[in-house]
C-alpha positions, -999 to +999 in steps of 0.1 A: -506+787+480-513+751+469-525+764+435-494+785+431-471+756+441-490+732+417-487+758+390-449+762+396-446+724+397-463+722+363-441+749+349-410+732+362-422+699+348-428+716+314-393+732+315-378+699+325-395+681+296-383+708+273-347+705+285-349+667+282-362+670+247-334+694+238-309+671+253-323+641+234-321+662+202-286+672+209-276+636+217-292+624+185-273+651+166-240+642+182-246+605+175-253+613+139-222+634+136-201+607+152-215+582+128-207+605+099-171+610+111-167+573+116-179+567+080-155+594+067-127+579+087-134+544+073-135+558+038-103+577+043-086+545+057-098+525+027-086+551+002-052+552+021-050+514+020-059+513-017-033+539-024-007+519-005-016+487-022-014+504-056+020+520-047+033+486-036+021+470-068+038+497-089+070+494-069+070+456-073+066+460-111+094+486-111+116+463-090+110+434-113+118+456-143+151+466-126+159+430-119+154+421-155+175+451-166+203+440-142+202+405-155+203+417-191+233+440-183+251+411-165+245+389-195+258+417-218+289+423-196+296+385-196+293+384-234+316+415-236+342+398-214+341+367-236+345+389-267+374+407-251+391+374-243+385+363-278+400+395-292+430+392-269+436+357-281+432+368-318+456+397-311+482+373-296+479+350-326+482+379-350+513+392-331+528+357-333+521+355-370+535+389-375+567+380-357+570+348-378+564+368-410+590+394-399+615+367-391+608+350-425+611+384-442+644+390-424+658+357-435+646+362-471+663+396-471+695+381-457+693+354-483+687+379-511+715+401-500+740+373-502 
């Protein structure tokens, strides 16, 4: 009986050691997988951050270009307004000159008719 019990004990100890070894292997495998997933996550986060940084840089460049274009258009509009004012002034002067010329012509014609 003692021999049988000792034999069972040894068998159970061997089984326990086998199960413990399997558990240690599984634990090591899980830790390795967790480490791999963490590395992948860090890499993905870095790539995402890099993409955001690049997108922000491109947006800032585009915004600056838009500001420059707006400024250029505002300057163009301002110069066009000045040109319009200048043309209006010239038109008024020409209209006044035309009125004067028509009056002089009218007077000359009256004088000639007499």
